[in-house]
FIKOLZA-1660 file (N, C-alpha, C; in steps of 0.1 Angstrom, whole numbers, plus 5000, padded with zeros to 4 digits):
% residues 202
   i   px   py   pz ch aa at
   1 2945 2501 4028  A  X  N
   1 2939 2513 4035  A  X CA
   1 2945 2516 4048  A  X  C
   2 2951 2527 4050  A  X  N
   2 2956 2528 4066  A  X CA
   2 2945 2531 4076  A  X  C
   3 2949 2527 4087  A  X  N
   3 2939 2531 4100  A  X CA
   3 2933 2545 4100  A  X  C
   4 2942 2557 4097  A  X  N
   4 2937 2569 4096  A  X CA
   4 2926 2570 4088  A  X  C
   5 2928 2564 4075  A  X  N
   5 2920 2566 4064  A  X CA
   5 2906 2559 4069  A  X  C
   6 2907 2548 4075  A  X  N
   6 2898 2540 4078  A  X CA
   6 2888 2546 4087  A  X  C
   7 2894 2554 4098  A  X  N
   7 2888 2562 4109  A  X CA
   7 2881 2572 4103  A  X  C
   8 2887 2580 4093  A  X  N
   8 2881 2590 4087  A  X CA
   8 2867 2587 4081  A  X  C
   9 2869 2577 4072  A  X  N
   9 2857 2571 4065  A  X CA
   9 2846 2568 4074  A  X  C
  10 2849 2562 4086  A  X  N
  10 2840 2557 4095  A  X CA
  10 2834 2570 4104  A  X  C
  11 2841 2581 4105  A  X  N
  11 2835 2592 4109  A  X CA
  11 2824 2600 4099  A  X  C
  12 2830 2600 4085  A  X  N
  12 2822 2605 4077  A  X CA
  12 2808 2597 4074  A  X  C
  13 2809 2584 4075  A  X  N
  13 2797 2575 4075  A  X CA
  13 2789 2578 4085  A  X  C
  14 2793 2579 4098  A  X  N
  14 2784 2582 4110  A  X CA
  14 2779 2595 4108  A  X  C
  15 2785 2604 4103  A  X  N
  15 2778 2619 4102  A  X CA
  15 2769 2617 4091  A  X  C
  16 2769 2610 4081  A  X  N
  16 2758 2609 4071  A  X CA
  16 2746 2601 4076  A  X  C
  17 2749 2589 4085  A  X  N
  17 2739 2584 4091  A  X CA
  17 2731 2593 4100  A  X  C
  18 2738 2600 4109  A  X  N
  18 2733 2610 4118  A  X CA
  18 2723 2619 4111  A  X  C
  19 2728 2626 4099  A  X  N
  19 2723 2635 4092  A  X CA
  19 2707 2628 4085  A  X  C
  20 2709 2617 4080  A  X  N
  20 2697 2611 4076  A  X CA
  20 2687 2608 4089  A  X  C
  21 2692 2602 4097  A  X  N
  21 2682 2599 4111  A  X CA
  21 2676 2611 4114  A  X  C
  22 2683 2625 4116  A  X  N
  22 2676 2637 4120  A  X CA
  22 2667 2641 4111  A  X  C
  23 2669 2641 4098  A  X  N
  23 2660 2645 4087  A  X CA
  23 2649 2635 4088  A  X  C
  24 2648 2622 4090  A  X  N
  24 2638 2612 4090  A  X CA
  24 2628 2618 4101  A  X  C
  25 2636 2618 4114  A  X  N
  25 2628 2621 4126  A  X CA
  25 2621 2635 4126  A  X  C
  26 2628 2645 4118  A  X  N
  26 2621 2656 4116  A  X CA
  26 2607 2655 4109  A  X  C
  27 2608 2648 4098  A  X  N
  27 2597 2645 4087  A  X CA
  27 2586 2636 4093  A  X  C
  28 2590 2626 4101  A  X  N
  28 2582 2617 4108  A  X CA
  28 2573 2626 4117  A  X  C
  29 2580 2634 4124  A  X  N
  29 2572 2642 4134  A  X CA
  29 2564 2652 4127  A  X  C
  30 2566 2656 4115  A  X  N
  30 2558 2667 4109  A  X CA
  30 2547 2660 4101  A  X  C
  31 2551 2650 4094  A  X  N
  31 2541 2644 4083  A  X CA
  31 2534 2630 4088  A  X  C
  32 2542 2626 4098  A  X  N
  32 2538 2610 4102  A  X CA
  32 2547 2600 4095  A  X  C
  33 2549 2590 4101  A  X  N
  33 2557 2578 4093  A  X CA
  33 2550 2574 4082  A  X  C
  34 2538 2570 4084  A  X  N
  34 2532 2564 4070  A  X CA
  34 2533 2573 4058  A  X  C
  35 2532 2586 4061  A  X  N
  35 2531 2596 4048  A  X CA
  35 2545 2600 4044  A  X  C
  36 2557 2595 4051  A  X  N
  36 2570 2600 4048  A  X CA
  36 2576 2589 4040  A  X  C
  37 2582 2593 4029  A  X  N
  37 2592 2584 4020  A  X CA
  37 2605 2586 4021  A  X  C
  38 2612 2575 4017  A  X  N
  38 2626 2578 4013  A  X CA
  38 2629 2590 4005  A  X  C
  39 2621 2591 3995  A  X  N
  39 2623 2603 3986  A  X CA
  39 2621 2615 3994  A  X  C
  40 2613 2617 4003  A  X  N
  40 2611 2629 4010  A  X CA
  40 2623 2631 4020  A  X  C
  41 2629 2622 4023  A  X  N
  41 2639 2623 4032  A  X CA
  41 2651 2629 4025  A  X  C
  42 2654 2620 4012  A  X  N
  42 2664 2624 4004  A  X CA
  42 2663 2640 4001  A  X  C
  43 2650 2644 3996  A  X  N
  43 2649 2658 3991  A  X CA
  43 2651 2668 4002  A  X  C
  44 2647 2664 4014  A  X  N
  44 2650 2673 4026  A  X CA
  44 2665 2676 4028  A  X  C
  45 2674 2666 4025  A  X  N
  45 2687 2666 4025  A  X CA
  45 2695 2670 4015  A  X  C
  46 2686 2672 4004  A  X  N
  46 2694 2679 3991  A  X CA
  46 2703 2667 3984  A  X  C
  47 2699 2653 3986  A  X  N
  47 2705 2643 3979  A  X CA
  47 2696 2634 3973  A  X  C
  48 2701 2623 3966  A  X  N
  48 2692 2615 3959  A  X CA
  48 2688 2603 3968  A  X  C
  49 2678 2595 3965  A  X  N
  49 2673 2585 3971  A  X CA
  49 2683 2574 3970  A  X  C
  50 2690 2574 3961  A  X  N
  50 2701 2563 3958  A  X CA
  50 2712 2563 3969  A  X  C
  51 2714 2578 3973  A  X  N
  51 2725 2579 3984  A  X CA
  51 2719 2575 3996  A  X  C
  52 2707 2578 4002  A  X  N
  52 2701 2572 4013  A  X CA
  52 2703 2558 4013  A  X  C
  53 2700 2549 4002  A  X  N
  53 2701 2535 4002  A  X CA
  53 2717 2530 4004  A  X  C
  54 2727 2540 4002  A  X  N
  54 2740 2536 4005  A  X CA
  54 2741 2532 4021  A  X  C
  55 2732 2538 4029  A  X  N
  55 2733 2537 4043  A  X CA
  55 2722 2529 4050  A  X  C
  56 2710 2530 4043  A  X  N
  56 2699 2521 4047  A  X CA
  56 2692 2516 4036  A  X  C
  57 2689 2502 4038  A  X  N
  57 2683 2493 4027  A  X CA
  57 2669 2498 4025  A  X  C
  58 2661 2506 4035  A  X  N
  58 2648 2508 4033  A  X CA
  58 2644 2516 4045  A  X  C
  59 2632 2524 4041  A  X  N
  59 2623 2532 4053  A  X CA
  59 2624 2523 4065  A  X  C
  60 2620 2512 4065  A  X  N
  60 2619 2503 4077  A  X CA
  60 2632 2502 4085  A  X  C
  61 2643 2502 4078  A  X  N
  61 2657 2502 4085  A  X CA
  61 2660 2515 4090  A  X  C
  62 2655 2526 4084  A  X  N
  62 2657 2540 4090  A  X CA
  62 2648 2541 4102  A  X  C
  63 2636 2535 4101  A  X  N
  63 2627 2535 4113  A  X CA
  63 2634 2527 4125  A  X  C
  64 2639 2516 4124  A  X  N
  64 2644 2508 4131  A  X CA
  64 2656 2514 4141  A  X  C
  65 2664 2523 4131  A  X  N
  65 2677 2529 4136  A  X CA
  65 2672 2541 4147  A  X  C
  66 2660 2546 4141  A  X  N
  66 2655 2559 4150  A  X CA
  66 2651 2552 4162  A  X  C
  67 2643 2542 4160  A  X  N
  67 2638 2536 4172  A  X CA
  67 2648 2534 4182  A  X  C
  68 2659 2527 4178  A  X  N
  68 2672 2525 4186  A  X CA
  68 2675 2536 4193  A  X  C
  69 2676 2547 4185  A  X  N
  69 2682 2559 4191  A  X CA
  69 2672 2566 4202  A  X  C
  70 2659 2563 4199  A  X  N
  70 2651 2569 4210  A  X CA
  70 2652 2560 4224  A  X  C
  71 2652 2547 4221  A  X  N
  71 2652 2538 4233  A  X CA
  71 2665 2539 4240  A  X  C
  72 2677 2542 4233  A  X  N
  72 2692 2547 4240  A  X CA
  72 2689 2559 4249  A  X  C
  73 2681 2568 4245  A  X  N
  73 2680 2580 4252  A  X CA
  73 2672 2575 4265  A  X  C
  74 2661 2566 4263  A  X  N
  74 2653 2563 4276  A  X CA
  74 2662 2555 4283  A  X  C
  75 2671 2546 4278  A  X  N
  75 2680 2538 4285  A  X CA
  75 2691 2545 4294  A  X  C
  76 2695 2556 4289  A  X  N
  76 2705 2565 4296  A  X CA
  76 2697 2572 4308  A  X  C
  77 2685 2575 4306  A  X  N
  77 2679 2582 4317  A  X CA
  77 2677 2572 4331  A  X  C
  78 2673 2558 4325  A  X  N
  78 2670 2549 4335  A  X CA
  78 2685 2545 4340  A  X  C
  79 2696 2546 4335  A  X  N
  79 2707 2543 4338  A  X CA
  79 2713 2552 4349  A  X  C
  80 2711 2565 4347  A  X  N
  80 2715 2576 4354  A  X CA
  80 2707 2576 4368  A  X  C
  81 2694 2571 4369  A  X  N
  81 2688 2569 4379  A  X CA
  81 2691 2558 4388  A  X  C
  82 2695 2548 4383  A  X  N
  82 2699 2536 4388  A  X CA
  82 2712 2540 4397  A  X  C
  83 2720 2549 4393  A  X  N
  83 2733 2552 4400  A  X CA
  83 2731 2562 4408  A  X  C
  84 2718 2570 4411  A  X  N
  84 2717 2580 4419  A  X CA
  84 2720 2575 4435  A  X  C
  85 2724 2585 4443  A  X  N
  85 2727 2580 4457  A  X CA
  85 2715 2581 4465  A  X  C
  86 2705 2574 4462  A  X  N
  86 2691 2576 4472  A  X CA
  86 2688 2561 4473  A  X  C
  87 2677 2559 4481  A  X  N
  87 2672 2545 4486  A  X CA
  87 2668 2539 4472  A  X  C
  88 2668 2526 4473  A  X  N
  88 2664 2516 4462  A  X CA
  88 2649 2519 4459  A  X  C
  89 2641 2522 4468  A  X  N
  89 2626 2525 4468  A  X CA
  89 2624 2537 4460  A  X  C
  90 2632 2549 4463  A  X  N
  90 2631 2561 4456  A  X CA
  90 2635 2560 4442  A  X  C
  91 2647 2552 4441  A  X  N
  91 2652 2552 4425  A  X CA
  91 2640 2542 4418  A  X  C
  92 2636 2532 4423  A  X  N
  92 2623 2527 4415  A  X CA
  92 2613 2536 4412  A  X  C
  93 2610 2544 4421  A  X  N
  93 2598 2554 4421  A  X CA
  93 2602 2564 4410  A  X  C
  94 2614 2569 4412  A  X  N
  94 2619 2581 4401  A  X CA
  94 2619 2575 4388  A  X  C
  95 2623 2563 4386  A  X  N
  95 2624 2554 4371  A  X CA
  95 2610 2554 4367  A  X  C
  96 2601 2549 4375  A  X  N
  96 2587 2549 4369  A  X CA
  96 2581 2560 4365  A  X  C
  97 2581 2572 4374  A  X  N
  97 2578 2583 4373  A  X CA
  97 2583 2589 4360  A  X  C
  98 2596 2589 4359  A  X  N
  98 2603 2596 4347  A  X CA
  98 2600 2589 4333  A  X  C
  99 2598 2576 4334  A  X  N
  99 2595 2569 4322  A  X CA
  99 2583 2571 4317  A  X  C
 100 2572 2572 4329  A  X  N
 100 2558 2577 4325  A  X CA
 100 2555 2590 4318  A  X  C
 101 2564 2599 4323  A  X  N
 101 2565 2614 4320  A  X CA
 101 2569 2614 4306  A  X  C
 102 2581 2607 4302  A  X  N
 102 2588 2605 4290  A  X CA
 102 2577 2600 4280  A  X  C
 103 2570 2590 4283  A  X  N
 103 2560 2585 4273  A  X CA
 103 2547 2597 4271  A  X  C
 104 2544 2602 4280  A  X  N
 104 2535 2615 4279  A  X CA
 104 2539 2623 4271  A  X  C
 105 2553 2628 4271  A  X  N
 105 2560 2640 4265  A  X CA
 105 2562 2636 4251  A  X  C
 106 2568 2623 4250  A  X  N
 106 2573 2622 4236  A  X CA
 106 2563 2613 4227  A  X  C
 107 2556 2604 4233  A  X  N
 107 2547 2596 4223  A  X CA
 107 2533 2600 4225  A  X  C
 108 2528 2609 4235  A  X  N
 108 2514 2613 4233  A  X CA
 108 2512 2627 4229  A  X  C
 109 2521 2636 4233  A  X  N
 109 2519 2650 4229  A  X CA
 109 2522 2653 4215  A  X  C
 110 2531 2644 4211  A  X  N
 110 2533 2644 4195  A  X CA
 110 2528 2630 4188  A  X  C
 111 2517 2630 4184  A  X  N
 111 2512 2618 4182  A  X CA
 111 2516 2613 4169  A  X  C
 112 2525 2619 4161  A  X  N
 112 2531 2614 4148  A  X CA
 112 2544 2604 4152  A  X  C
 113 2550 2610 4164  A  X  N
 113 2559 2601 4171  A  X CA
 113 2553 2588 4176  A  X  C
 114 2542 2592 4182  A  X  N
 114 2533 2578 4189  A  X CA
 114 2533 2567 4180  A  X  C
 115 2528 2573 4167  A  X  N
 115 2524 2563 4155  A  X CA
 115 2538 2556 4152  A  X  C
 116 2550 2560 4152  A  X  N
 116 2562 2553 4150  A  X CA
 116 2567 2546 4158  A  X  C
 117 2563 2547 4172  A  X  N
 117 2565 2537 4181  A  X CA
 117 2556 2527 4180  A  X  C
 118 2544 2529 4179  A  X  N
 118 2535 2519 4176  A  X CA
 118 2536 2509 4166  A  X  C
 119 2541 2513 4155  A  X  N
 119 2545 2504 4143  A  X CA
 119 2556 2497 4148  A  X  C
 120 2566 2501 4154  A  X  N
 120 2577 2494 4160  A  X CA
 120 2575 2481 4169  A  X  C
 121 2565 2486 4177  A  X  N
 121 2561 2476 4188  A  X CA
 121 2552 2465 4182  A  X  C
 122 2542 2469 4171  A  X  N
 122 2534 2459 4164  A  X CA
 122 2545 2449 4156  A  X  C
 123 2556 2455 4153  A  X  N
 123 2566 2445 4144  A  X CA
 123 2572 2438 4151  A  X  C
 124 2573 2439 4165  A  X  N
 124 2581 2431 4176  A  X CA
 124 2596 2430 4172  A  X  C
 125 2601 2442 4170  A  X  N
 125 2617 2444 4166  A  X CA
 125 2624 2439 4179  A  X  C
 126 2636 2433 4175  A  X  N
 126 2645 2428 4186  A  X CA
 126 2649 2441 4193  A  X  C
 127 2651 2453 4187  A  X  N
 127 2656 2465 4195  A  X CA
 127 2649 2467 4205  A  X  C
 128 2635 2464 4204  A  X  N
 128 2626 2468 4218  A  X CA
 128 2629 2456 4227  A  X  C
 129 2629 2444 4223  A  X  N
 129 2630 2432 4234  A  X CA
 129 2645 2437 4239  A  X  C
 130 2654 2438 4232  A  X  N
 130 2668 2442 4238  A  X CA
 130 2667 2453 4248  A  X  C
 131 2660 2463 4246  A  X  N
 131 2658 2476 4254  A  X CA
 131 2651 2470 4268  A  X  C
 132 2640 2463 4266  A  X  N
 132 2634 2458 4279  A  X CA
 132 2643 2448 4287  A  X  C
 133 2651 2440 4281  A  X  N
 133 2662 2431 4287  A  X CA
 133 2670 2441 4295  A  X  C
 134 2676 2452 4289  A  X  N
 134 2686 2460 4294  A  X CA
 134 2681 2468 4307  A  X  C
 135 2665 2472 4306  A  X  N
 135 2661 2479 4316  A  X CA
 135 2658 2470 4328  A  X  C
 136 2654 2457 4325  A  X  N
 136 2652 2446 4335  A  X CA
 136 2665 2444 4344  A  X  C
 137 2675 2444 4336  A  X  N
 137 2689 2443 4342  A  X CA
 137 2691 2454 4353  A  X  C
 138 2687 2466 4349  A  X  N
 138 2690 2478 4359  A  X CA
 138 2682 2477 4370  A  X  C
 139 2668 2473 4367  A  X  N
 139 2658 2473 4380  A  X CA
 139 2663 2461 4388  A  X  C
 140 2668 2450 4383  A  X  N
 140 2672 2439 4392  A  X CA
 140 2684 2444 4399  A  X  C
 141 2692 2451 4395  A  X  N
 141 2705 2457 4402  A  X CA
 141 2698 2465 4415  A  X  C
 142 2689 2474 4412  A  X  N
 142 2684 2482 4421  A  X CA
 142 2678 2474 4432  A  X  C
 143 2669 2466 4428  A  X  N
 143 2664 2457 4438  A  X CA
 143 2673 2447 4447  A  X  C
 144 2682 2442 4439  A  X  N
 144 2693 2436 4445  A  X CA
 144 2700 2444 4457  A  X  C
 145 2702 2455 4454  A  X  N
 145 2709 2468 4464  A  X CA
 145 2700 2469 4476  A  X  C
 146 2687 2469 4471  A  X  N
 146 2675 2471 4482  A  X CA
 146 2677 2459 4491  A  X  C
 147 2676 2447 4486  A  X  N
 147 2676 2436 4494  A  X CA
 147 2689 2434 4503  A  X  C
 148 2700 2439 4499  A  X  N
 148 2711 2438 4506  A  X CA
 148 2712 2449 4517  A  X  C
 149 2703 2460 4514  A  X  N
 149 2703 2470 4525  A  X CA
 149 2693 2469 4536  A  X  C
 150 2686 2457 4535  A  X  N
 150 2675 2453 4542  A  X CA
 150 2661 2461 4541  A  X  C
 151 2661 2468 4530  A  X  N
 151 2650 2477 4524  A  X CA
 151 2638 2467 4518  A  X  C
 152 2643 2456 4511  A  X  N
 152 2633 2447 4505  A  X CA
 152 2636 2433 4510  A  X  C
 153 2624 2427 4511  A  X  N
 153 2625 2412 4516  A  X CA
 153 2636 2403 4505  A  X  C
 154 2640 2394 4513  A  X  N
 154 2648 2384 4504  A  X CA
 154 2639 2376 4490  A  X  C
 155 2645 2376 4480  A  X  N
 155 2638 2373 4469  A  X CA
 155 2647 2372 4458  A  X  C
 156 2642 2366 4445  A  X  N
 156 2653 2366 4435  A  X CA
 156 2649 2378 4428  A  X  C
 157 2659 2387 4426  A  X  N
 157 2660 2402 4420  A  X CA
 157 2656 2401 4406  A  X  C
 158 2660 2391 4398  A  X  N
 158 2658 2390 4383  A  X CA
 158 2642 2388 4381  A  X  C
 159 2635 2376 4391  A  X  N
 159 2621 2374 4388  A  X CA
 159 2614 2389 4394  A  X  C
 160 2619 2394 4405  A  X  N
 160 2613 2405 4410  A  X CA
 160 2613 2419 4399  A  X  C
 161 2624 2419 4391  A  X  N
 161 2625 2429 4382  A  X CA
 161 2615 2428 4371  A  X  C
 162 2612 2415 4367  A  X  N
 162 2602 2412 4356  A  X CA
 162 2590 2415 4361  A  X  C
 163 2586 2409 4375  A  X  N
 163 2572 2412 4379  A  X CA
 163 2571 2427 4381  A  X  C
 164 2581 2437 4384  A  X  N
 164 2579 2450 4387  A  X CA
 164 2576 2455 4373  A  X  C
 165 2583 2452 4363  A  X  N
 165 2579 2457 4349  A  X CA
 165 2566 2453 4345  A  X  C
 166 2562 2442 4347  A  X  N
 166 2548 2437 4343  A  X CA
 166 2538 2445 4350  A  X  C
 167 2540 2448 4364  A  X  N
 167 2529 2455 4372  A  X CA
 167 2530 2469 4368  A  X  C
 168 2539 2476 4363  A  X  N
 168 2539 2490 4359  A  X CA
 168 2540 2492 4344  A  X  C
 169 2537 2483 4336  A  X  N
 169 2536 2483 4322  A  X CA
 169 2527 2495 4318  A  X  C
 170 2515 2496 4324  A  X  N
 170 2505 2504 4318  A  X CA
 170 2509 2519 4321  A  X  C
 171 2521 2523 4328  A  X  N
 171 2525 2535 4329  A  X CA
 171 2536 2538 4320  A  X  C
 172 2542 2528 4313  A  X  N
 172 2553 2531 4302  A  X CA
 172 2550 2528 4289  A  X  C
 173 2542 2518 4287  A  X  N
 173 2539 2514 4274  A  X CA
 173 2529 2523 4267  A  X  C
 174 2534 2530 4255  A  X  N
 174 2526 2539 4249  A  X CA
 174 2510 2536 4247  A  X  C
 175 2507 2523 4242  A  X  N
 175 2495 2522 4239  A  X CA
 175 2485 2520 4250  A  X  C
 176 2491 2515 4262  A  X  N
 176 2484 2514 4275  A  X CA
 176 2482 2528 4282  A  X  C
 177 2492 2535 4280  A  X  N
 177 2492 2548 4285  A  X CA
 177 2480 2556 4279  A  X  C
 178 2480 2555 4266  A  X  N
 178 2472 2564 4257  A  X CA
 178 2455 2558 4260  A  X  C
 179 2455 2545 4263  A  X  N
 179 2439 2540 4265  A  X CA
 179 2437 2544 4280  A  X  C
 180 2446 2542 4289  A  X  N
 180 2441 2545 4303  A  X CA
 180 2441 2559 4308  A  X  C
 181 2446 2569 4299  A  X  N
 181 2450 2582 4302  A  X CA
 181 2437 2589 4309  A  X  C
 182 2425 2588 4301  A  X  N
 182 2413 2593 4306  A  X CA
 182 2403 2586 4312  A  X  C
 183 2408 2573 4317  A  X  N
 183 2400 2566 4326  A  X CA
 183 2401 2569 4340  A  X  C
 184 2388 2568 4346  A  X  N
 184 2389 2572 4360  A  X CA
 184 2388 2561 4370  A  X  C
 185 2385 2547 4364  A  X  N
 185 2384 2536 4372  A  X CA
 185 2398 2530 4372  A  X  C
 186 2411 2536 4371  A  X  N
 186 2425 2530 4371  A  X CA
 186 2432 2535 4382  A  X  C
 187 2442 2527 4388  A  X  N
 187 2449 2533 4396  A  X CA
 187 2459 2545 4391  A  X  C
 188 2460 2554 4401  A  X  N
 188 2469 2565 4396  A  X CA
 188 2483 2558 4397  A  X  C
 189 2493 2569 4390  A  X  N
 189 2506 2567 4391  A  X CA
 189 2510 2563 4405  A  X  C
 190 2507 2573 4413  A  X  N
 190 2514 2572 4426  A  X CA
 190 2508 2559 4433  A  X  C
 191 2497 2557 4432  A  X  N
 191 2491 2545 4438  A  X CA
 191 2497 2531 4434  A  X  C
 192 2500 2530 4421  A  X  N
 192 2505 2517 4416  A  X CA
 192 2519 2517 4420  A  X  C
 193 2527 2528 4419  A  X  N
 193 2540 2528 4425  A  X CA
 193 2541 2523 4438  A  X  C
 194 2534 2532 4446  A  X  N
 194 2532 2526 4461  A  X CA
 194 2530 2512 4464  A  X  C
 195 2521 2509 4455  A  X  N
 195 2517 2492 4456  A  X CA
 195 2528 2483 4452  A  X  C
 196 2535 2484 4442  A  X  N
 196 2545 2474 4438  A  X CA
 196 2558 2477 4446  A  X  C
 197 2559 2487 4451  A  X  N
 197 2572 2489 4461  A  X CA
 197 2569 2482 4474  A  X  C
 198 2557 2483 4478  A  X  N
 198 2553 2476 4492  A  X CA
 198 2554 2461 4489  A  X  C
 199 2550 2457 4477  A  X  N
 199 2552 2442 4476  A  X CA
 199 2566 2437 4474  A  X  C
 200 2575 2446 4473  A  X  N
 200 2589 2444 4472  A  X CA
 200 2594 2440 4487  A  X  C
 201 2588 2447 4498  A  X  N
 201 2590 2449 4510  A  X CA
 201 2585 2437 4519  A  X  C
 202 2577 2429 4515  A  X  N
 202 2570 2419 4522  A  X CA
 202 2578 2404 4521  A  X  C
% end
């Protein structure tokens, strides 16, 4: 098989994968993850379930791919913020504010999407751990630049990044955001961000 044919087949395969994921996400949003079957996805696309299984071994595998796609979007947002020409403090603030709003918009306003994310978290998929590691790397880079600029105190940026993530997790983790949203005895978003940024400066 020549390279052109292989490339064409790769493009066709990716187009089919994208179509399946788009349909699955649409149905998960409408009916919920637990109520949607592979047969439903196939019916929506006008194909047989066997055709779906050519690309994904199970509904769980479709779910994993969708989760990866959603996390890729979140990572790109974080990546763009990391490279903005503003101070390290402002980039960290903007990152947490943006991730918090993303969680509210995507995972709470659309509860069926929230269900899909919670299932992924409870199953402890490697795609989530990989995302956390990649985000920690971005945060560490921002903190390192803040240290170099004299904005933050001398410290290990990798450790500081992990601590920053742990301190702000209730603003980005969907379950914790859901549980804390209506509580009046919790620090506000701005209060918590101010606190962790001050800690980096000491």
